[in-house]
Each structure stands twice: as C-alpha cells, then as structure tokens.
N, C-alpha and C positions, 0 to 999 in steps of 0.2 A: 733541656736547657735552651732558653731563647737567646738568639744572637741579636743584640740591640746596637744600632748605630745612631749617632746624634749629629745631625748637621748643626753647625754652630756650637760644637762641643766646647770650645774655649770661651764662649760668651758667658754672660751672667747666669741665665737659667741653665744653659748647657753644662757649665762647670758643676753646679749643684746637682743636676740630674746624673751626670757622669760619676761624680763621687759617691752619690747615694746608691746607685746601681752597684758600685763596687763593694758595698757592704753585704751584698747578697750573691756571692760568687757561686753558690750551688744552684741558683735559679737563672742567672743571666751571664752571658759572655758579652763583654763590650767590644764592639768592632770600632777600631780607631778611625777618626775622621780628622782631616786637616783642611784648612780654608782653601788651599790651592787645588783641591780635588775638583772644584767647580770650573777650574781653568784647564783641566786635563781630562778629556773624555775617558781615557783608559783607566785612570785612577778612580774616577767617579763610577764607572761601570763595575770595576772590581769591588768597590765599597758596597754598592747596591746589591750585587750578586751574593754577598756574604750575609746579608741581613734578613732576619725574620721580621724584625720591627725596625722602622726608621722614624725617628722623632725629628721632624723638620723645624728647627728653631732658627736657622740662619736667616737673617734679615737685617735691613738697615732701618734704624729707628729715627735718626735725625740727620738732616743735611740742610745746608742753606737753600738749596733748590729742591722743593718738594717733588719735582718731576724726576729727579735723580733717585729719590726714594722709591717712587712708583716703578720706574724702569728696572731698578736693581732687584726689587723684591719679586716682581713678575718674572724677570729673567732667571732668577734662581729656581723658582718653581718650574719653569719650562725646562730648564736643564735637568732637574730631578725627574720630571715626567719622561723626558726623552730617555734617560738612563734606565728608568723602570721598564719602559717599553722595549728597549734594545736588549735587556737581559731577561725579558719575559718574567719579571719579578711578580710574585704574589704576596709580597710583604704587606704587613699591616703598617700603613703610613699614618702617623699622628702629626697633625699640622697645628702649629700655634698661631691662632688668629687673635683678634683683639676686640674688645667692646667698642673700639673706635670704628668698627665696620660701618656703623650707622651714622657716623659723622661726615660732614662735607669736607673731607680732606683727602689728599692723595695717599697718605699712609694707610688710612682706613680702607680706601678703595683698593689699594694693592693687596691688603690682607683678605678682603672679601673675594676679590676675583681670583686670588691665589687658591683660596679654599675651594672655590667652585671648579677651578681647573683640576685640582687633585681629586675632587669627588667624581668628576667626569672620567678621569683615568681609571678609578676603581670600578666604575660601572662597565667600562668597555674591556677591562683586562681581567676582571675576576679577582682583583686584589681587594684588600680591606682598607677602609679609610675612616679616620675620625678627625673631624675639624673641631678643635677646642677654641671656644670664644672666651677669652681670658680678661679679667679686669686688671687694674694697675698692680704690678708686682714689685715688692720691695724685699730687701734682705741684705746680708753681708756680701761684700765684694762687688757690689754694683758700681758702675762708673758714674761719677758725678757729672752733671750737665749732659747726661745721656740716658741712663737707664730709668731713673726715677727722681722725683723731688726729694724723697727721703735720702737718697745717696748724696744729692747736691747739698741739702741742708746739713747732713751729718758731717760731710767732708769739711764744709766751711766752719761750722760751729767748733769742731774739734781743733781747728787751726786758728781759732780766735778771730775768724772773719764774721761779717754780718750778712746773713742771707736776706734776700728781699722777696716779698710775696707779690707776684704779678697779678694773680687772680685768686681770691680767697674762696675757692670753690669747695664743694663736697666731693671727696674722693672715695671711691669704692676700691678697697684694697685686699690683696691676698699676699701672705708671706710666702717667700720662695719655697720654703720647706713644705708648706701646705700644697702648693702647686705641684711640686715634685711627687707628693703622695697621690694626688689626683692622676698624674701621668702614669705612675706605677699601677694604680688600680685599672686604668684603661688598658695598659699593656697586658696585665694578667687576665682581664676580662676577655680581650681579643675580639670584641664585637665592633661593627661599623656604626658610626653615628656622624652624619654629615655636619651637624650643628650642635655639638655638646656644649651647653652653657655652663661654665665654671663659676659657681657662685662666689661672691666676695665674702670674706670672713670678718671684715671690719670696715667701718665707715668713719671718716673724720674730715673735718674742715682743715684746710692747709694751715691755718693759723693755730689750730690745736696741735697738729703735728710739730710745728715749730716750737710751741710752748713746752711740749713734752721733751723734745730734744735739748732745748736750752736748760731745762731742769736737770737732765742727765749730765749735761756739761758741768753745771754748777755744783751738783751734789757728788757725782761720781768722779769726774775727771779732775775737778779742782779740790775736792775735799776727801775723796776716797770712800764716800758713803754709798752703800748699795741702796738705791732709791726705792720708794714704795712702788710696787708694780701690781696694779689692780686687776689685770686681765692677761690672758694669753697674748693678746695683741701687744700690750705694753711690754711684756717680757721679750717678745720677738723684736719689738722696736728698740729696746735697750740693748739686746744682743747685737742688733744691726749697728747701732751707734758705736758700741765698744770696738768694732772692727775698723773704724775710721780714725781712731786715736793713733798717734805715731808710736806704735808699740815698742820698737827698738830703743827709742829715746825716753819713753815714759817710764818704763820699768827698769830696775826695781825701785819701788817707792819706799823710802826709809820712814820708819815709825818715829814718833816723838817719844823720847825717853824722859821720864820724871824720876830723878835720882835724889836720894837723901842718905844719911848714914846707914839706914836699914838695907839699902839696895836700890833696885830700879822698878818702876811700874811702866808698862807699855800697853796702850789700848790697841787691840789687834784689828777690830772691825766694828763699824757702826752699821746697823741693819734696820731698814724699814720693811724687810721681808723676813720670812722664816728660814728654815733649812736645818742643816746638820753640821755640827762642829766636832772635829776629832783631832788627835795628835798622833805623831809617830816618832819613834827613835830609829835611826838608821846607822849601822856600823860603817866604818870607813871602807870606801871602795864600792859600796853597794848602790845600785840604781833602782829607784821605784818609778812606776808609771808606765811610760810608753803606750799611752792610749789617748783617745780624743773623745769629745762630746759634741753632739749636734744641737743641744738646747740648754745644757746646764751651765750655771755661772759658778765659778770655782776660784778660790784664793788659796795660795800657798804662802805661809808666813814662817820665815826661818827665825828662831829665837835663840838657838845655841848651835855652835859649830859652823862649818863652812860648807856651802852647797853650790852646785852648778845646776841651774834650772834651764832647760832647753825647750824651745818651741819651734815647730815647723808647720806651716799651713799645708793641709792635705793637697796633694797634686803639685806641689812645688818642691824645690831642692834647698832653698835658703833656710839655714838653721840659725835661730837667734839664741845667743848664749848670755845668761845673766848670772853673775857671781854674787852670792849673798853671804854675809858673815854675821853670826849672832852677836858679835861685839857692837854691831850697828844694825839692830833688827830691821828687817824690811820684808816687803811682800811683792809677789807677782801674781796677777790675775790671768786665768787661762781663757783666751778667746775661743769661741766655738769654732769647730773645724780646724783646730790646731792640735796636732799630737804633741804631747809634752811629757817630760820626765824630770826627776830630781835625783841628783847623785851627791853622796857624801864625798867631798874632795879634801876633807881635812883629816886630822889625825885623832880626833875624838868623836864621840857619838854626836850625831846630828839630831836636833830636836826641831820638829816642824809642826805647826798648827794648820789644819785644813778646814776651810768652810766651803760648803756647797749648798745651793739653794733648794735642793730637794732631798727628802729622805731616800736612802738607797732602797730600790725595789728590784729584787732579783729577776722579776718577770719583765721588767722594763728598765734595764740599768742605764741605757744611753751611754754605754762605754764600749768603745771599739779599739782593739789593740793594733797598734802599728808603731814600729820603732821610729824614733825621731831621726 
C-alpha cells in the first residue's frame, strides 16, 4: 500500500485528488496535510517522512502583486526540498506545473523554476521526481475569480450576474477528474519524468464556453430541462455548472400538475439526452441510497408519499435536508460528489421515479457507498 500525501490538500485539485484516492483504500493510504505544516518545520518533516508519494499542489495562483506569487511558490518548493533532505526521503515527488511556464509572467516562471529545483533534488538525493506540465483545469468546486474562467462564469451565471469576456482566446482545457486520473497513473507507474506534458482533452474559445454555460442556465436552471450534451467535455462542463447553483435554496423543485375530473397529469422530466428511467416503492421508515457518483446526472422525483432526501458533499459535514410530499410532486437532482439518500418519512408507501443519464453497467457503476 502506497502512502500518499498531498500538499494543497484542501485546494481545488487537491480536494478532488484526496477524495478520489479515498475510493481505493486497498491501494493507498492518505497522509493528512494541513496548510500550516509549511510554517512548522517539525510538522512538515513528520509529514514528509511518512510519505511514499508526495503530490505537490500547494501554490498561489493569483495576487495583485506578481512578485508575491513568485516568492510564495518558490518558497514553498524550497521548504519542501529542505524537508526532503532533512528526512533523507526517497519519496516519489509529483509536481504540478503549468503550460504557463513558457509565458513571460512571474507565475509561469515560479512554476518552471520550482520544477527545476525539485528535479535537482531528485538527482542529488536518489529520490523520484515527476514534473507535470498541465493545461487549464476546470471542474466542480473551483473558486470563482481564482481557479478558472469556468468557475467564474458558472458562479456568476447561476446567480443571474453577467460575466464579461476580457480576451476571447482559445483555451486548452482538462477536466479535474481527467487530471486526477493522470496523477493516479503516474503514482502507480512510479517512474521519474522531469517534464511530463499532460495533454488537454478539450479546446474552446472563451465565448463558446460562455454560450454553453448560458444555455445550461436557460434550459436546466430556469426550466428543469436536461440539455443536449454532445461530448464528454460538455457533460463535464454541465456537471461543473450544476455545482454552482444555490443547491440548498434551489431544491426541491415542484412539478406543474395538470388536473381535471379524471385526476392529475405531471411531466417528470424533459430530456435532450438519453439514460435510464426507473421507479421504486419504499415502505415507511426505510432509507435507500447512501452513495454518490463522480460523473452521473441523476434525478429523484417523489410522486406519492412523504420523503426526506439528504445530500452531503464528500469531505464536508453539512447535510442538506429536503422534504418532499407526493401531494405536491417535486424533484431533487443529485450533484456529483454528493452522497445522497431518500427515506420514507410518511405512513404510506413512498413512490419515487428515478432518472439517470447512463445505463447501469456493473463493470463501471460509478456508485460509491458512503452514509450521508
């Protein structure tokens, strides 16, 4: 079992990597890291000495003074190198650099020089080093105005604000889940590579990104329609957008009931994609679910009985409670990386319709069990 530590564990990529490694507990042990370790040599030495693999993600991306970015990033690398030397570590260090290495800015310069410092450590110490040169990364839970233009646009659009395009350039992009897969491959391979170029998986003009996100707002957030998703990139972008909606106040969404003397008619979902529809009955007091997905889009629609649907983002403690009643049929959609369940809290059978955007594949279920 490999012991893996992640500097910047609480950051955008760090959180995704930490949570994904947690899905493979037979292969990896996660060594906890906290930001203040860099300010306490003893804690940093203890962290480094426990690790077989260190993924160095900690860095400053933005600041009003570019010199602060440069000094901070080089300072973090130097502290890590000192700790590696002091503990005689032979760990495999994986360093996240950027395609901005070749640009004339202090952020790119800090990344390139940091990668070169780490490579020199490996040569002199006998450790392993991989320097990953990474394109623009996007995905759920990124910080707006900091991590990516996708995060900034999604946050603003979901809150009815108007984003602006400063430069309508061509972006080379990789989804955070795809980057995590590349890091895991590198960990498992265990070989040094001073300049491992991570290829982008999508390319888009900034204006095209904005147009797609605005369509998701119009169709999904405003009308409840699952939009047409023509590629894996668009599915990843849509899942990213969904996580910026004000989830606690957006759900549950009540259906429109059409009633006449015969009874009622309710339209459950409009789809511009495929998938699988199913229904369940649940007796009083029983809970279903307690699992999460990392890529699937899923809707729970309560049409009869009383239900409590609960959501909790993986790695956090806050539980969101949504009470639904079949007398006023409503739905809740499950964001990715949120474990969720549904419980019959009434006195009669609960009837629920489920839609998910993929056929169930027992060889690749994308279903991970964790209690809410």
